GURO-600557 format. One line per 8 residues: their letters; for each residue z, y negated, x negated of N, C-alpha, C. Coordinates in nm, 3 decimals, always signed. Atoms other than C-alpha are relative to their C-alpha. Last residue first. Layout:
REM GURO-600557
A) Z,Y,X,Z,Y,X,Z,Y,X | ...
***
This chain:
REM GURO-600557
AGATGPRF) +0.140,+0.135,-0.104,-1.480,-0.761,+0.870,-0.055,-0.065,-0.139 | +0.117,+0.104,+0.121,-1.262,-0.438,+0.767,-0.071,-0.087,+0.040 | +0.128,-0.002,+0.074,-1.022,-0.293,+1.032,-0.077,-0.066,-0.071 | +0.127,+0.041,+0.068,-0.704,-0.303,+1.131,-0.105,+0.030,-0.072 | +0.109,-0.073,-0.087,-0.436,-0.033,+1.229,-0.146,-0.122,-0.010 | +0.089,-0.171,+0.005,-0.229,-0.013,+0.886,-0.166,-0.005,+0.111 | +0.060,-0.064,-0.137,-0.160,-0.400,+0.938,-0.099,+0.140,-0.025 | +0.032,-0.154,+0.028,+0.087,-0.434,+0.563,-0.031,+0.007,+0.180
LIISYRSR) +0.037,-0.023,-0.103,+0.195,-0.796,+0.475,-0.070,+0.148,+0.007 | +0.053,-0.015,-0.029,+0.381,-0.850,+0.146,-0.074,+0.027,+0.167 | -0.019,-0.026,-0.119,+0.596,-1.030,-0.042,-0.180,+0.018,+0.073 | +0.121,+0.019,-0.145,+0.554,-1.013,-0.385,+0.058,-0.034,+0.148 | -0.056,-0.030,-0.066,+0.830,-1.096,-0.724,-0.135,-0.014,+0.127 | +0.089,+0.040,-0.131,+0.734,-0.991,-1.014,+0.051,+0.020,+0.119 | +0.061,-0.037,-0.073,+0.967,-0.915,-1.313,-0.111,-0.092,+0.082 | +0.016,+0.105,-0.089,+0.878,-0.966,-1.678,+0.005,-0.010,+0.177
NSADMRRE) -0.157,-0.020,-0.013,+0.900,-0.694,-1.932,+0.094,-0.096,+0.093 | -0.183,+0.057,+0.114,+0.637,-0.840,-2.122,+0.106,+0.044,+0.104 | -0.032,-0.048,+0.155,+0.379,-0.596,-1.965,+0.067,-0.040,-0.073 | +0.106,+0.009,+0.104,+0.474,-0.644,-1.609,-0.001,+0.036,-0.129 | +0.063,+0.115,+0.136,+0.770,-0.601,-1.409,-0.082,+0.036,-0.060 | +0.041,-0.057,+0.126,+0.781,-0.474,-1.053,+0.005,-0.087,-0.089 | -0.029,+0.051,+0.159,+0.943,-0.615,-0.736,-0.028,+0.055,-0.124 | -0.026,-0.062,+0.095,+0.856,-0.586,-0.353,+0.042,-0.084,-0.150
TALIGGPI) -0.065,+0.049,+0.171,+0.938,-0.705,-0.039,-0.013,+0.085,-0.125 | -0.066,-0.065,+0.086,+0.781,-0.563,+0.301,+0.030,-0.080,-0.144 | -0.067,+0.111,+0.018,+0.637,-0.687,+0.685,+0.058,+0.091,-0.171 | -0.127,+0.000,+0.087,+0.510,-0.401,+0.802,+0.004,-0.092,-0.053 | +0.025,-0.006,+0.123,+0.223,-0.371,+1.115,+0.176,-0.036,-0.110 | +0.149,+0.034,+0.097,+0.093,-0.468,+1.467,+0.041,+0.022,-0.195 | +0.098,+0.011,-0.147,+0.463,-0.565,+1.616,-0.150,+0.019,-0.074 | +0.054,+0.079,-0.118,+0.695,-0.587,+1.317,-0.125,+0.039,+0.112
AWAQEVHR) +0.084,+0.065,-0.080,+0.864,-0.347,+1.116,-0.038,-0.043,+0.112 | -0.011,+0.053,-0.136,+1.014,-0.442,+0.808,-0.079,-0.003,+0.132 | +0.131,+0.019,-0.077,+1.082,-0.348,+0.445,+0.043,-0.031,+0.149 | +0.011,-0.037,-0.123,+1.248,-0.391,+0.165,-0.054,-0.015,+0.086 | -0.183,+0.001,-0.017,+1.329,-0.311,-0.179,+0.008,-0.017,+0.129 | -0.069,+0.016,-0.132,+0.941,-0.171,-0.229,+0.208,-0.015,+0.005 | -0.046,+0.100,+0.024,+0.906,-0.061,-0.607,+0.044,-0.081,+0.154 | -0.119,-0.013,+0.123,+0.919,+0.300,-0.559,+0.021,-0.173,-0.015
GLDATGIP) +0.068,+0.079,+0.120,+0.612,+0.227,-0.271,+0.192,+0.034,-0.105 | +0.136,+0.124,+0.023,+0.569,+0.281,+0.106,+0.014,-0.063,-0.146 | +0.122,-0.050,-0.035,+0.739,+0.613,+0.169,-0.061,-0.127,-0.032 | +0.084,-0.072,+0.048,+1.064,+0.555,+0.092,-0.106,+0.054,-0.064 | +0.070,+0.039,+0.084,+1.129,+0.211,+0.197,-0.065,+0.133,-0.132 | -0.034,-0.063,+0.159,+1.324,+0.288,+0.469,-0.130,-0.032,-0.060 | +0.022,-0.141,+0.010,+1.317,+0.045,+0.782,-0.003,+0.105,-0.107 | -0.047,-0.086,+0.125,+1.486,-0.277,+0.916,-0.072,+0.109,-0.017
KAEPFTEA) -0.075,-0.138,-0.021,+1.333,-0.408,+1.282,-0.020,+0.067,-0.162 | +0.003,-0.055,+0.082,+1.190,-0.751,+1.276,+0.099,+0.140,-0.041 | -0.019,-0.159,-0.068,+1.176,-0.864,+1.621,-0.020,+0.095,-0.079 | -0.133,-0.048,-0.026,+1.335,-1.227,+1.478,-0.054,+0.174,+0.084 | +0.033,-0.109,-0.068,+0.963,-1.261,+1.312,+0.131,+0.076,+0.028 | +0.112,+0.026,-0.120,+0.958,-1.599,+1.219,-0.003,+0.120,+0.034 | +0.049,+0.182,-0.093,+1.326,-1.746,+1.135,-0.147,+0.016,+0.089 | -0.083,-0.019,-0.078,+1.426,-1.348,+1.012,-0.012,-0.118,+0.142
VYAHARET) +0.043,-0.080,-0.122,+1.120,-1.305,+0.821,+0.076,-0.015,+0.142 | +0.198,+0.065,-0.130,+1.112,-1.648,+0.701,+0.032,+0.093,+0.080 | -0.016,+0.112,-0.104,+1.528,-1.648,+0.609,-0.145,+0.030,+0.064 | -0.089,-0.025,-0.128,+1.469,-1.279,+0.427,-0.013,-0.087,+0.129 | +0.113,-0.052,-0.054,+1.174,-1.480,+0.197,+0.057,+0.073,+0.108 | +0.070,+0.067,-0.092,+1.407,-1.733,+0.107,-0.079,+0.072,+0.097 | -0.079,+0.063,-0.127,+1.679,-1.544,+0.048,-0.023,-0.020,+0.085 | -0.006,-0.113,-0.058,+1.438,-1.330,-0.212,+0.054,-0.041,+0.105
QGTRAMAQ) +0.108,-0.030,-0.135,+1.308,-1.641,-0.340,+0.057,+0.107,+0.072 | +0.017,+0.017,-0.188,+1.594,-1.764,-0.437,-0.080,-0.006,+0.085 | -0.092,+0.089,-0.059,+1.607,-1.815,-0.834,-0.058,+0.032,+0.112 | -0.072,+0.154,+0.091,+1.277,-1.753,-1.034,+0.129,+0.062,+0.199 | -0.120,+0.010,-0.138,+1.074,-1.372,-0.947,+0.073,-0.159,-0.069 | -0.098,-0.044,+0.096,+0.671,-1.447,-1.142,+0.167,-0.010,+0.115 | -0.014,+0.073,+0.033,+0.469,-1.494,-0.787,+0.094,+0.062,-0.135 | -0.106,-0.060,+0.159,+0.292,-1.288,-0.591,+0.067,-0.099,-0.088
VLCMRASI) -0.036,+0.064,+0.046,+0.189,-1.280,-0.225,+0.030,-0.022,-0.165 | -0.078,-0.046,+0.045,+0.017,-0.955,-0.022,+0.041,-0.207,-0.080 | -0.033,+0.132,+0.049,-0.234,-0.979,+0.252,+0.160,+0.053,-0.107 | -0.129,+0.105,+0.085,-0.323,-0.635,+0.342,+0.026,-0.102,-0.038 | -0.119,+0.030,-0.071,-0.518,-0.421,+0.591,+0.138,-0.068,-0.075 | -0.021,-0.009,-0.124,-0.887,-0.554,+0.515,+0.156,+0.037,+0.109 | +0.055,-0.114,-0.058,-0.798,-0.675,+0.193,-0.009,+0.037,+0.128 | -0.002,-0.092,-0.093,-0.596,-0.929,+0.019,-0.139,+0.063,+0.039
AVAPRRDD) +0.109,-0.052,-0.036,-0.423,-1.092,-0.242,-0.055,+0.081,+0.085 | +0.006,-0.033,-0.094,-0.279,-1.411,-0.336,-0.126,+0.119,+0.007 | +0.117,-0.078,+0.014,-0.107,-1.533,-0.683,-0.027,+0.023,+0.182 | -0.038,-0.124,+0.071,+0.169,-1.802,-0.597,-0.134,+0.090,+0.014 | +0.018,-0.062,-0.118,+0.112,-2.159,-0.597,+0.024,+0.130,-0.101 | -0.173,-0.106,+0.005,+0.265,-2.303,-0.946,-0.041,+0.068,+0.105 | -0.076,+0.102,-0.013,-0.140,-2.476,-1.031,+0.113,+0.104,-0.027 | -0.047,-0.007,+0.157,-0.454,-2.293,-1.166,+0.122,-0.106,+0.054
VVYLRAGN) +0.019,+0.101,-0.040,-0.540,-2.095,-0.787,+0.133,-0.054,-0.189 | -0.123,+0.050,+0.101,-0.527,-1.757,-0.844,-0.034,-0.068,+0.019 | +0.060,+0.154,+0.020,-0.695,-1.517,-0.576,+0.132,-0.048,-0.094 | -0.109,+0.072,+0.048,-0.684,-1.124,-0.570,-0.044,-0.152,+0.049 | +0.035,+0.149,+0.032,-0.981,-0.934,-0.375,+0.120,-0.082,-0.035 | -0.108,+0.100,-0.019,-0.891,-0.596,-0.222,-0.082,-0.113,-0.084 | +0.053,+0.069,-0.118,-1.136,-0.307,-0.133,+0.055,-0.107,-0.029 | -0.068,-0.060,-0.047,-1.015,-0.096,-0.451,+0.033,-0.027,+0.145
RPTDVAPV) -0.069,-0.133,+0.098,-1.100,-0.368,-0.684,+0.075,+0.085,+0.125 | -0.129,-0.009,+0.024,-1.329,-0.691,-0.567,+0.040,+0.183,+0.012 | -0.044,-0.128,-0.119,-1.604,-0.778,-0.705,+0.169,+0.015,+0.027 | +0.088,+0.007,-0.085,-1.595,-1.114,-0.885,+0.005,+0.061,+0.115 | +0.117,-0.094,+0.117,-1.302,-1.140,-1.101,-0.090,+0.013,+0.169 | -0.027,+0.001,+0.177,-1.002,-1.400,-0.994,-0.081,+0.118,-0.027 | -0.070,-0.150,+0.004,-1.107,-1.463,-0.716,-0.051,-0.041,-0.095 | +0.171,-0.065,+0.044,-1.126,-1.881,-0.700,+0.052,+0.146,+0.010
YGAARLDG) -0.026,-0.110,+0.072,-0.817,-2.079,-0.473,-0.128,+0.024,-0.085 | +0.044,+0.041,+0.185,-0.813,-2.465,-0.429,-0.009,+0.129,-0.066 | -0.098,+0.104,+0.093,-0.754,-2.499,-0.064,+0.040,+0.027,-0.145 | -0.077,+0.095,-0.058,-0.990,-2.440,+0.099,+0.085,-0.062,-0.054 | +0.123,+0.109,+0.115,-1.173,-2.139,-0.143,+0.074,-0.193,+0.046 | -0.092,+0.012,+0.124,-0.819,-1.983,+0.025,-0.072,-0.090,-0.103 | -0.131,+0.092,-0.058,-0.909,-2.067,+0.434,+0.080,+0.008,-0.193 | +0.017,+0.126,+0.040,-1.268,-1.931,+0.299,+0.134,-0.106,-0.009
DQAALTPG) +0.071,+0.023,+0.087,-1.184,-1.619,+0.212,-0.003,-0.135,-0.018 | -0.081,+0.037,+0.069,-0.952,-1.567,+0.490,-0.022,-0.038,-0.195 | -0.088,+0.087,+0.026,-1.250,-1.617,+0.665,+0.141,-0.039,-0.039 | +0.066,+0.105,+0.002,-1.458,-1.408,+0.553,+0.094,-0.110,+0.031 | -0.049,+0.044,+0.152,-1.144,-1.164,+0.526,-0.112,-0.066,+0.007 | +0.046,-0.060,+0.033,-1.141,-1.144,+0.930,+0.007,-0.022,-0.206 | +0.017,-0.178,-0.014,-0.861,-1.246,+1.137,-0.101,+0.075,-0.100 | +0.088,-0.046,-0.018,-0.809,-1.571,+0.986,-0.026,+0.085,-0.003
ANVCHRDF) +0.188,-0.045,+0.006,-0.527,-1.641,+0.807,-0.033,-0.029,+0.134 | +0.056,+0.160,-0.133,-0.121,-1.753,+1.001,-0.137,+0.006,-0.066 | -0.020,+0.049,-0.092,+0.011,-1.477,+0.837,-0.080,-0.059,+0.101 | +0.009,-0.110,+0.005,-0.114,-1.394,+0.487,+0.012,+0.011,+0.214 | +0.174,-0.040,+0.086,-0.284,-1.752,+0.341,+0.042,+0.133,+0.110 | +0.122,+0.038,+0.020,-0.005,-1.943,+0.500,-0.130,+0.063,+0.073 | +0.010,-0.028,-0.127,+0.276,-1.755,+0.573,-0.120,-0.100,+0.068 | +0.017,-0.133,-0.028,+0.243,-1.592,+0.234,-0.043,-0.043,+0.151
AMVLASPS) +0.174,-0.050,+0.059,+0.116,-1.974,+0.046,+0.047,+0.130,+0.143 | +0.120,+0.070,-0.092,+0.414,-2.092,+0.269,-0.075,+0.025,-0.058 | +0.014,-0.066,-0.196,+0.661,-1.811,+0.174,-0.066,-0.080,+0.003 | +0.027,-0.154,-0.037,+0.586,-1.861,-0.245,+0.003,+0.057,+0.173 | +0.155,+0.018,-0.001,+0.596,-2.251,-0.182,-0.065,+0.120,-0.031 | +0.056,+0.088,-0.152,+0.926,-2.258,-0.034,-0.102,+0.030,-0.053 | -0.033,-0.048,-0.158,+1.097,-2.053,-0.293,-0.144,+0.013,+0.114 | -0.125,-0.031,-0.099,+0.945,-2.160,-0.553,-0.017,+0.041,+0.063
SRPVINAP) +0.018,+0.020,-0.083,+0.625,-2.010,-0.816,+0.150,-0.089,+0.089 | -0.179,+0.015,-0.023,+0.694,-1.930,-1.190,-0.010,-0.100,+0.158 | -0.026,+0.091,+0.023,+0.252,-1.829,-1.148,+0.199,-0.028,+0.077 | -0.122,-0.050,-0.126,+0.075,-1.528,-1.120,+0.137,-0.092,-0.105 | +0.091,-0.067,-0.045,-0.234,-1.668,-1.300,+0.109,+0.058,+0.085 | +0.083,+0.111,-0.150,-0.099,-2.043,-1.365,-0.028,+0.193,+0.068 | -0.090,+0.033,-0.115,+0.072,-1.880,-1.666,-0.056,-0.019,+0.124 | -0.045,-0.132,-0.022,-0.262,-1.840,-1.821,+0.146,+0.000,+0.120
YINAREAA) -0.091,-0.063,+0.101,-0.395,-2.156,-1.789,+0.071,+0.104,+0.070 | -0.148,-0.006,+0.054,-0.710,-2.182,-1.592,+0.055,+0.053,-0.083 | -0.054,+0.074,+0.028,-1.010,-2.292,-1.760,+0.167,+0.011,+0.068 | -0.003,+0.068,+0.179,-1.217,-2.026,-1.796,+0.116,-0.028,-0.001 | -0.118,-0.145,+0.047,-1.102,-1.864,-1.396,-0.041,-0.052,-0.135 | -0.073,+0.012,-0.002,-1.323,-2.197,-1.317,+0.140,+0.097,-0.050 | -0.032,+0.125,+0.092,-1.644,-2.136,-1.469,+0.114,-0.056,+0.037 | -0.079,-0.026,+0.091,-1.590,-1.796,-1.321,-0.005,-0.107,-0.111
DPGLGGAT) -0.165,-0.126,+0.016,-1.584,-1.890,-0.982,+0.037,-0.036,-0.181 | -0.105,+0.048,+0.046,-1.866,-2.151,-1.089,+0.123,+0.063,+0.028 | -0.038,+0.022,-0.091,-2.135,-1.898,-1.128,+0.118,-0.089,-0.009 | -0.095,-0.048,-0.130,-2.212,-1.708,-1.329,+0.044,-0.041,+0.035 | +0.084,-0.016,-0.144,-2.581,-1.808,-1.451,+0.184,+0.093,+0.014 | -0.004,-0.079,-0.066,-2.512,-1.796,-1.834,-0.029,+0.074,+0.125 | +0.119,+0.013,+0.096,-2.493,-2.102,-1.915,-0.090,+0.114,+0.015 | +0.144,+0.077,-0.052,-2.217,-2.178,-1.692,-0.147,+0.063,-0.008
CGALLALA) -0.043,+0.014,-0.135,-1.999,-1.955,-1.831,-0.081,-0.051,+0.096 | +0.134,-0.169,-0.086,-2.170,-1.983,-2.156,+0.068,+0.018,+0.102 | +0.145,+0.056,+0.007,-2.074,-2.364,-2.128,-0.071,+0.120,+0.035 | +0.057,+0.008,-0.087,-1.695,-2.236,-2.024,-0.159,-0.025,-0.021 | -0.020,-0.078,-0.124,-1.646,-2.013,-2.304,-0.077,-0.057,+0.102 | +0.076,-0.091,+0.073,-1.746,-2.253,-2.588,-0.037,+0.076,+0.127 | +0.161,+0.087,-0.048,-1.579,-2.551,-2.366,-0.067,+0.101,-0.042 | +0.002,-0.002,-0.115,-1.261,-2.314,-2.390,-0.083,-0.044,+0.038
VAAHLPRP) +0.041,-0.147,-0.014,-1.323,-2.214,-2.793,+0.000,-0.006,+0.164 | +0.139,-0.022,+0.055,-1.365,-2.646,-2.881,+0.014,+0.184,+0.083 | +0.102,+0.044,-0.160,-1.022,-2.699,-2.629,-0.133,+0.041,-0.086 | +0.019,+0.116,+0.043,-0.800,-2.428,-2.816,-0.102,-0.079,+0.059 | +0.122,-0.003,+0.126,-0.712,-2.147,-2.645,-0.040,-0.147,+0.012 | +0.095,+0.093,-0.056,-0.353,-2.138,-2.436,-0.136,-0.009,-0.103 | +0.031,+0.092,+0.089,-0.194,-1.812,-2.584,-0.072,-0.095,+0.135 | -0.158,+0.046,+0.078,-0.157,-1.468,-2.484,+0.030,-0.114,-0.032
TAFSHSLA) +0.008,+0.003,+0.148,-0.493,-1.462,-2.284,+0.149,-0.047,-0.027 | -0.061,+0.079,+0.032,-0.518,-1.369,-1.840,-0.008,-0.017,-0.221 | +0.108,+0.092,+0.048,-0.737,-1.183,-1.666,+0.022,-0.141,-0.089 | +0.082,-0.097,+0.106,-0.583,-0.823,-1.807,-0.072,-0.168,+0.045 | -0.013,+0.083,+0.037,-0.240,-1.019,-1.657,-0.155,+0.034,-0.070 | -0.060,-0.095,+0.192,-0.178,-0.718,-1.414,-0.073,-0.138,-0.066 | +0.050,+0.155,+0.057,-0.102,-0.809,-1.012,-0.054,+0.086,-0.124 | -0.092,+0.009,+0.124,-0.005,-0.419,-0.855,-0.091,-0.077,-0.062
LAM) +0.104,-0.023,+0.107,-0.092,-0.362,-0.506,+0.008,-0.102,-0.128 | +0.017,+0.138,+0.088,+0.088,-0.254,-0.296,-0.062,-0.011,-0.066 | +0.017,+0.136,-0.085,-0.032,+0.003,-0.047,+0.012,-0.143,-0.031
***
């Protein structure tokens, strides 16, 4: 169910201006298009940033809960908000979107939407408060069948909400809020 995000799009250190310009020139001159050019300039720490608890929940509400009903509508919403796909081709039916600021990464597929940021104080409490405020009918459910990194999950009409925490390659914790709608079809 969950989509593990990786730093495969990031470099360990910011690139020098000359190297960045050369990469950008190669992206645009090679016909890779605007998405590739914009991705080439994203500061590596902003791929999965240290989003505030409020930014994490607001992104989840906007891009997962209140997004359009189709992948095309979600893509349009994310692009209008300044996000670009992290890669040109979806992986396993899911596409990761990133933005060059402190808003969290967003991954979407036909049945799932996830926001992810580096873990920060207050994110867990804010996510739980959001679930209680937005989904008063949410019922806590067991997490054993949802994946070993899922911390808490709730059944809601038409789906499952979950929070997940996993360690990245640098041994830093990432926090995700996930909406899973198993009965929906792709669009």
